[in-house]
Every structure is written in structure tokens, then in C-alpha cells.
C-alpha positions in Angstrom: 99.4 192.5 38.0 96.0 191.8 36.3 97.1 188.1 36.2 97.8 188.1 39.9 94.4 189.7 40.7 92.7 187.3 38.4 94.5 184.3 39.8 93.4 185.4 43.4 89.8 185.9 42.2 89.7 182.3 40.7 91.4 180.8 43.7 88.8 182.4 45.9 86.0 181.0 43.8 87.3 177.6 43.9 87.8 177.6 47.7 84.3 179.0 48.2 82.9 176.3 46.0 84.7 173.6 47.7 83.8 174.6 51.2 80.3 175.2 50.1 80.0 171.7 48.6 81.6 170.1 51.7 79.3 167.3 53.0 78.1 167.9 56.5 79.2 165.2 58.9 76.2 162.8 59.7 75.9 161.8 63.3 73.3 160.0 65.8 73.6 160.9 69.4 71.3 160.7 72.5 71.1 159.8 76.2 70.2 156.6 77.7 68.1 156.8 81.0 66.2 154.4 83.1 62.4 155.0 83.9 63.3 157.2 86.8 65.3 159.5 84.4 68.6 158.5 85.8 71.4 158.4 83.2 73.0 155.2 82.6 76.8 154.9 82.2 78.7 152.2 80.3 75.7 150.9 78.4 76.3 149.4 74.9 74.1 150.9 72.1 74.0 149.1 68.8 73.2 150.6 65.4 73.0 148.0 62.8 76.3 146.3 64.0 78.1 149.4 65.0 78.4 149.9 68.8 78.8 152.8 71.1 79.0 153.0 74.8 77.4 155.8 77.1 79.7 158.2 79.1 79.0 159.3 82.7 76.2 161.4 81.6 74.6 158.5 79.7 75.4 160.0 76.3 76.2 157.8 73.2 77.5 159.1 69.7 77.7 157.4 66.4 79.7 159.4 63.8 80.4 159.3 59.9 77.0 157.7 59.1 75.4 157.3 55.7 71.8 158.5 55.4 69.2 155.7 55.6 67.1 153.6 57.9 69.0 151.9 60.9 68.0 149.6 63.8 68.9 151.1 67.1 68.8 148.7 70.0 70.0 148.1 73.7 70.2 144.8 75.4 71.5 144.9 79.0 70.9 142.8 82.1 68.1 144.0 84.4 66.4 146.0 81.8 63.8 144.9 79.1 65.4 145.0 75.5 65.0 148.2 73.7 64.6 148.4 69.8 63.4 151.0 67.3 64.0 151.9 63.6 65.6 155.4 63.1 65.8 157.4 59.9 69.2 159.0 59.7 69.3 162.3 57.6 72.3 164.4 56.8 73.7 166.4 59.7 73.1 165.8 63.4 70.4 163.3 64.4 69.1 162.8 68.0 67.4 159.8 69.6 67.1 159.5 73.4 66.6 156.0 75.0 64.5 155.1 78.0 65.1 151.7 79.5 62.6 150.0 82.0 63.8 147.8 84.7 62.6 144.2 84.5 60.0 142.8 87.1 62.8 140.6 88.5 65.3 143.5 88.9 62.4 145.6 90.8 61.7 142.8 93.0 65.2 142.2 93.9 65.7 145.9 94.6 62.5 145.9 96.6 63.6 142.7 98.5 60.3 140.8 98.0 57.6 139.7 95.4 54.2 141.3 95.1 51.9 138.4 94.5 48.3 138.5 93.4 46.0 135.9 94.8 42.2 135.3 95.3 42.4 134.4 98.9 39.1 132.5 99.0 40.1 129.1 97.6 40.9 126.6 100.5 43.2 124.7 100.7 45.3 126.7 98.1 44.7 130.1 99.6 42.4 131.4 102.3 42.3 133.8 105.3 43.1 132.5 108.7 43.3 134.8 111.8 43.5 137.7 109.3 46.4 136.4 107.3 46.6 134.6 104.0 47.5 130.9 104.3 47.3 127.7 102.3 49.3 125.6 100.1 50.0 128.3 97.4 50.9 130.6 100.1 53.5 128.4 101.7 54.9 127.5 98.4 55.3 130.9 97.2 57.1 131.7 100.5 59.5 128.9 99.8 60.1 130.0 96.3 60.9 133.5 97.6 63.3 132.1 100.0 65.1 130.2 97.3 65.3 133.4 95.2 67.0 135.1 98.0 64.1 137.2 98.8 62.0 138.1 102.0 58.5 136.8 102.4 56.1 137.9 99.5 53.5 140.5 99.9 50.0 138.8 99.2 47.6 141.2 97.4 44.1 139.7 97.6 42.4 140.2 94.4 39.0 139.2 92.9 39.4 136.4 90.4 37.4 138.1 87.7 39.9 140.9 87.6 43.2 139.2 88.6 44.7 138.6 85.1 43.9 142.2 84.1 45.6 143.4 87.4 48.8 141.4 86.4 48.9 143.1 83.0 48.4 146.5 84.7 51.4 145.8 86.9 49.5 145.8 90.2 51.9 142.9 91.2 54.7 140.8 89.8 53.0 137.4 89.6 50.0 135.4 90.4 49.7 132.2 92.5 46.2 131.3 92.9 45.5 127.7 91.5 45.7 129.0 87.9 45.2 126.2 85.3 47.6 126.5 82.4 45.6 126.6 79.2 46.6 127.5 75.6 44.5 130.7 75.5 46.0 132.0 78.8 49.5 131.2 77.5 49.1 133.5 74.6 48.5 136.4 77.2 50.8 135.5 80.1 54.0 133.4 80.8 53.7 130.4 83.0 56.1 128.6 85.3 56.6 124.9 85.1 53.5 123.1 86.5 53.4 122.8 90.2 50.2 120.8 90.8 48.1 118.4 88.8 44.3 118.8 89.0 41.0 118.4 87.2 37.4 119.3 87.4 34.9 117.2 89.6 31.2 117.2 90.3 30.0 118.0 93.9 26.6 117.4 95.1 24.7 117.1 98.5 25.1 113.8 100.2 21.3 113.1 100.2 21.4 113.5 96.4 21.5 110.0 94.8 20.2 111.2 91.4 23.5 112.9 90.2 26.3 110.4 89.7 28.0 111.6 86.5 28.0 114.5 84.0 25.2 112.8 82.0 22.9 113.3 85.0 23.3 117.1 85.0 20.7 117.4 82.2 18.0 119.8 83.3 20.0 120.7 86.6 21.3 124.0 87.9 25.1 123.9 88.2 27.3 126.4 90.3 30.7 127.6 89.1 33.3 130.2 89.8 33.1 132.8 86.9 35.7 132.5 84.2 37.4 129.5 85.5 38.1 126.0 84.0 35.1 124.9 85.9 33.0 127.4 84.2 34.5 126.3 80.8 34.0 122.6 81.6 30.3 123.2 82.5 29.7 125.1 79.2 30.8 121.9 77.3 28.2 119.7 79.0 24.9 119.6 77.0 21.5 119.9 78.6 22.4 121.8 81.7 19.4 123.9 82.6 21.4 126.7 83.9 25.1 127.7 84.7 25.1 129.9 87.8 28.3 131.9 88.2 29.7 133.1 91.4 32.5 135.5 92.2 34.0 132.9 94.6 33.6 129.2 95.0 32.6 129.5 98.7 29.3 131.2 97.7 28.6 128.2 95.1 29.2 125.7 97.9 27.0 127.7 100.3 24.2 127.6 97.7 24.6 123.9 97.2 24.3 123.1 100.9 21.0 125.1 101.1 19.7 123.6 98.1 19.5 126.7 95.7 21.7 124.7 93.1 21.9 121.0 92.4 25.7 120.6 91.7 29.1 122.4 91.7 31.8 121.9 89.2 35.1 122.8 90.6 38.9 121.8 90.9 39.2 118.5 92.6 41.6 119.4 95.4 39.3 122.4 96.5 36.2 120.3 96.1 37.7 117.4 98.1 38.6 120.0 100.9 35.1 121.2 101.1 33.8 117.7 101.1 36.1 116.8 104.1 35.0 119.8 106.1 31.3 119.7 105.4 29.5 116.5 106.2 26.6 117.2 103.7 28.9 117.3 100.5 30.1 114.5 98.5 32.0 114.2 95.3 30.7 112.1 92.4 31.8 110.9 89.0 35.2 110.9 87.2 37.5 113.9 86.6 35.9 115.9 83.8 39.4 117.4 82.9 43.0 116.9 83.5 44.7 120.3 84.4 48.0 121.6 85.5 48.5 124.7 87.8 51.3 127.2 87.0 52.4 130.6 88.2 51.7 133.3 85.7 53.9 136.4 85.0 53.7 139.1 82.3 54.8 138.4 78.8 58.5 139.6 78.6 59.4 138.5 82.1 61.3 135.4 80.9 64.1 136.0 83.5 61.7 136.0 86.5 59.9 132.7 85.2 63.4 131.3 84.8 64.3 132.0 88.5 60.9 130.8 89.7 61.4 127.5 87.9 64.9 127.0 89.4 63.4 127.7 92.8 60.5 125.1 92.1 63.2 122.5 91.1 65.2 122.9 94.2 62.1 122.8 96.5 61.2 119.4 95.0 64.5 118.0 95.1 64.8 119.0 98.7 61.7 117.2 99.8 59.9 120.7 100.9 57.3 120.4 98.3 56.5 116.8 99.5 56.2 118.3 103.0 53.9 121.1 102.1 51.7 118.7 99.8 51.2 116.3 102.8 50.5 119.2 105.0 47.7 120.5 103.1 46.2 117.6 101.2 47.0 114.7 103.5 48.3 112.4 100.8 51.6 111.8 99.1 52.2 113.9 95.9 51.8 111.9 92.6 55.1 110.8 91.1 
């Protein structure tokens, strides 16, 4: 009898010890939602090579994990990639995932692009009868059409704040005779170039003293603030004063009435002003060689890819040539 009792006690101790030492199951679970809080079903979630798929409530689960650091990631069409390091501890671990729609996906859902532009830069963009018009405006309409979207909504934005507004997601892209530069390319994505340009000097027709950049020594030169015209002027030694304007129209107005001696600005826009104002002429050679592109936010590679495809089709169809001749009166360079 004593042996039986002793055996039962020992067995009880062994079982208690075994269950007490049993290792807890280690899991990682969470819910995947979009930025509006909607659960996303059928999404593949990766954890260092392992995968799990979300159910109808957006939930995913990884079981039988070892403790340690893991990379949790999601890459799915129409959403920006998600990636984060998670530290897994023994037991149940939770990590919810929020996915954000790409700009392209939002534009397609909306049905049109939101486009920032400084609508005061004829012939690229300007107001006519209360509506934005110009080469850039016509071009982005054709691009939108090729992308299967309705006409874009143009948001008139001051040049000095246009890049900050893009980053703040006030619109999807910019089309505003934006020169592609190395510095800008660090902050934004650019489409393929759609226009070749450069900086040129404009003076009054009765001015026979200024014939090149060497003649700008001691002169007052007007530019639009934070443009490549502004940057080009800064590189010319001997200029008495660089007078900066919020838009280029103000600079040309001051040139006409003699408040400044010259304007440095993009060739096509300056040529447009010279053709419409009998007292303005262009002098000297191009100070720079530039290419215009359409900027988008970093990460919007899919949007830029679609824009590039549309640009290519527009050029191949002859529509680009048609717009170029319409607004500049000459054939586009080959």
C-alpha cells in the first residue's frame, strides 16, 4: 500500500514538473488594414522567408517560432511596400500592419490626376478665359487620356512652394516647365525628359549695350526665384544685383519699364515674351542646356512608369509634334 501511495506521489511530481517546464508556443499574429481602416483579405505577409495569408478579417498568424529578431514585410500591388523589424519573444506576439495606397492607385480610384502647376509661365501654362492652358496643360491632358483617366485637375501653386506642396501630398505630380537637375532628383522622381531648353538673356530692344553674359557686369538682372535662371545668374561674376520675382511676368514687366537691365530665363518662355512684346529681344547664346521633366514623389515609381509609357505613345502617334507646333510654331528637335 505504501509503495502504491509513494508511486502515485512520484508520478504526480513528475507530471507536474513536465507540464510546468513545457515550453510556451511562440506565435506572431496581427491584422493588415489599409489607411482607411479596412481589413485586407488574401494579403501575403512574409517573415524571414516564411509566409502567411490574411483571412477575411485581415488576420495573419505565424506559429512555432523561435525567439529572435525577424524582418516582417508585405509587398502587394497598389500599396507602398511595408517592412519592419520585429523582436519575437516567447509566447504570443502581436504586430498590426497598415498599408498605404500608392499615388497611382488613388488617382485611378479617383479617376483623374491632381496636378500642381504655376499657371503664369506662358506658353507652357497660363490662364485664358479663367482656365489653365498652354503646352504643359495640353500635354498632361494627353498623358491622362493615355493612362485611361479623365482630364486632370490643375492646382495653381506658387513656384516657391510647389515642391514642398508635392511632398505634402497636395497633388500627385507637377507639370510646370521643371528642369531636371541632380539636386532635385535626390528629392523627387522625374519622368523621361519631354522638352529641351536652356537659359537665355532678354533685354529691351533699344538696349545695344548688352549682347552676352560678359556685358552683365554692373547690371541689375531679373530672375524668377529658385529657378535655373536664378541659379545661372548666380554663376555670372560681376552682376550688380540679382532681383528675384515670384513669377517671371513681374520680371518682364520691370524690364519693359526700365527698372532692371536684363532678364535671365528659359528660352521658350523668353521667346514667347519677345514675340508678343515689340520692345523685348533676346541676346547671346544659351547659358545652359536643360531638360524638362514631370516630378512625382519618391516611391511613386509605378506612376512615373505609366507616365513614361504615355509620353512614348504620344510621341510615336505624332500628337506631341502637333502640340509642339501649336504652341511654339516650329518643329520639335529630333
